[in-house]
N, C-alpha and C positions, 0 to 999 in steps of 0.2 A: 157887718160883712160888706165887702167892696161891691159896688154896683158896676155894671158894664154895659156896653152897647152905645148907641148913638142917640142921646137924649134929644138932640136937635131934630130928629125925624118926627117927633111928636107921638110916636108909638110907645106905649108902656106894656111890657109883657111880663106876666108872672109865671112862676113855676107851674101853677095849675093850668095856665093857658098852654104851656108847652106840652104838658102831659096830655091834655085833652086833644091837642093837635096831633100828637103822636098816635093816640088811640084812633083818631079819625082816619089817619092815613094807613092804619093797619098793623101797628106794632102791638104785640100781645105778650103777656107774661110767659116767660120761658124762652123768648127769642134770643138769638145771638146777634148782636148789632155791632158792626164796625163803623164808627162815626168819623166823618170829616166835617169840619164846621168853621163858621165865621161868626163870632159873637156880635160884631158890629152890625151885621145884616138884620138882626132881630128887631132893632130899635133899642129902646131903653129896657134892659132886663133887670127887674127887681131882684137883687141878690147876685147879679153878675154871673160869671162862669160857674160858680158853685151851684147856683140854683138850676142852671141848665143841666148839670151833671146829676143833681138830685132828681130832677124830673125824668131823665133818661133811666136812672136806676129804679125809680118807681114803676116806670113803664114796662121794663123787662122783668121786674119782680125778683124775689130771692132765688128762683130757679133759673133765671136767665143769666146772660153774660154780656157785659159791656166792654167793648174794645175801642181803642183809638190808635191812630198812627202816632208814633213818636219819632218820626223821621229826622235824621240829622245830616244826610248826605250833602256834600258840596262837590262841585266839579273838580276843583283843585285836589281835593282829598282823594277822589276816585282815580284821577290820573296818576297821582303819586303812588297809589296802591298798584296800579297796572304796571307802571314803569319799574317798580321794585320786583314785581312778579316776573317781568321779562328778564330781569337780572338774576332771578332765582333767590331773591332775598325777602325777608320779612319787611312789610311796609314800615318806613320810618315816618310814622304819623303819630299824632296824639292818641294815647291809649283810650279806647272807647270806654267811658265810665258809665256802666249800666245804671247805677243809682243816681249819679250826679249830673250827667250831661243833659242840658235842656233840649227840647225839641223846638223846631221852628214851625210846627204844624198849627199854631194859633193859640190864643189865650185859653180856650176851653181844654185843648189837648194838653197844654203845659200845666194847667191847674189840676187836671185829672192825673197826670204823671206823678205829681207830688202828694197825692192823697194817701193816707194810711191804708194799707191793705191792697193797693194796686201793684200788680206785678208787671215787669217789663221783660220782653225777650232780649236776647243777647246779640242780635244781629247788629253790626256796627254802622250800617247805613240806613236800614229800613225797619228799625225796631218797632214793636207794637206793645202797647200797654193794655192790661185787661184786669177785670175783677168779676167774680161770679163763679157759678158752678163749673164751667168748662174752661176757666182761664188757664189752668196749669197745662192741660192737654193741648190747647190751641197754641200756646207759646213755646212748648218744649223744643229744644234743639234747633231753634231757628238759625243760630250761628253756623250750623253745619250743613244747612240745606245747599242744594246745588245752585241756587240763585236766591235773591232777596225776597221774592214775592210769589214763587210758583209752588210746586209740590213740596210738601214737608215744611211749609211756612204757615203762619197764622192766616195769611191772605188765601192761600190755597186750601187750607183746611176749612175756612169759612164756606167755601163753595161746596163742601161735602156735607154741610149741616142741612137737615131738612128745613129748618126755619132759620137759616143764616142770611142776614141782610146787610147790605151797605146802606148807610143812612147819610145823605148829604144835606147838611143844615146850612143853607145860605151860600153854598158853593155848588159848582157844577161838576160834570164828569172829569174835567181836567184835574180835579183833586182826588179822583177815584183810583187809588193805588192798586186796588185789586185787578184793574184792567191790565196793569203791567204784569201781574201774575199770570193772567190769561195769555198774554203775549209769550211768556215763558212756556206755558203749557202747549201753545201752538207750535213751539219749536222754531220760531222765526229767527233768522240769523242776526238781525240787527240789534236785538234787545240786550244780549249779554256779551261782555268781552270774553274771548275764548280762554284767557288765562285764569287759573285758580289763584286767588290772592291769599296772603297770610297777614292778618291784622291783629295787633295786640288788644286785649280786653282787660278791663278792671271790673271784676264781677263780685257779687256777694260771697262767692266761694273762693275768692283770691284771683291772682293773675291767670288769664287763660289766653288762648289764641283761636281766632276764628279762621276757618279755611272754607272759602266760599267763592262765588263769582259775583261780579258787580255789574250794574247796568251801564250800558253805553251812555256817556254823558252828553252827547251832541246830536241826538236824534229828536226832531220836533214832532209832536203828535197833534191830532185832533181827536181826543178821546170821547168827545160827545157826538161823533158822527153817526153812531148807531142808536141814538136815544129814541128816535121814532120807532125803530124796530123793537126796542125794549118795552115801550109802552104798548105797541100793537101786539106783542107776544105775551102780554100779561106779566112781564117781569118787573115793571116799574109803575109806581104810583106817584103822583105829584100833588102836593098840597101847599098850604101857606100857614105860617105861624108868625104873628106880628108882621114885620116887614120882610120876613125871610121865606123864600121858596124852599120847599122841603121835598127831597126825592128819596123814596124808599125802594130799593132795588133788591129783588131776590137773587142772591149771589149765584146759585146753581143755574137758574134760568138765564141770567146774564152771561155766564160762562158758555152755556150751550149755544146761545144766539151769536156770541162773538166768535167762538171757534168755528161755527159754520160759515160766517162771513169771511174769516181769515183763510179758511180752506179754499174759498173761491178766489181770494185776493190776499196774499200774505202781507201786503203793505197797506191794508185797509185802514189802519189806525194812524198812519203817517200823514202829516200835512205836506204841502209842496216843499217847504224848506227841509223837512225830514227826508223826503225822497231824494232831494238833491244831495244832502249830506251823506246819505247812505251810498249813493252812486259814487260820490267822490272818495269815500273811504275804501270802497271795494277797488276803485281804480288805482289809488295810491298804495293800498295795503297798510295804511297807517290809521288805526282805529282809536288812538289815544291823543289825537290832536284835533282841535276844532277845525273842520274843513273850510269854514268861512274865512279863516285867517291865513295869510301867506306863510309858506314854509320858512 
């Protein structure tokens, strides 16, 4: 089995080490985990990405559910979809292949995607993979949701689970896609293009079409700005496994804290560049062009 991680760091991590670390931070059997990860941050993992996945599956047990982002979105792709929608046309883009299209969410996520028994939602930009007791219900009809990450999506449904968690392995909140779903729940104007797009799909059931909305491609975020509030509000625990910092965040509590902050300030999650970009988009009325570039 292929090994992974950074052997030069001097740290060696086993699957047992990972499972022990997950237990220590609060993962229990029966949990629903949505994982974002970086394999290299652990150090040298004996067994590589597969061993990390095995440890995660042991941690949630047969009654739990393991989910990972299988995101494929790219800026040019999103813009092409929006421009087609503005013309009233189906997007002239590569058909999203549910079974075959790789994700760029990292080695662990891509290895998980290819595992037997793992299912993938059909959303063409923000798909999610899952295995376990609640996989089917969490992934269902993702391609027909009103946005990629909010209500009616795996990210939104995670926030409705009593023990639904986001697990960040070696990455920070900038990789926490569920926060984009909370932006959608907050109804902030900047997060979604107003147009409904039509995108061709290649699915296990044959050719299909997604009708959804997509995220604004040019808005910069600081998604970690509320991390202290998550910790203080008992929504987040922080630990370490090998060379990797690990964050376990209760999704419903994170949602509630974030929505309260955004009610006071709808632009709370934007960085300065994002605020400038949004101001320029509103001024120009052009939301499908990078506002940093000349017209």
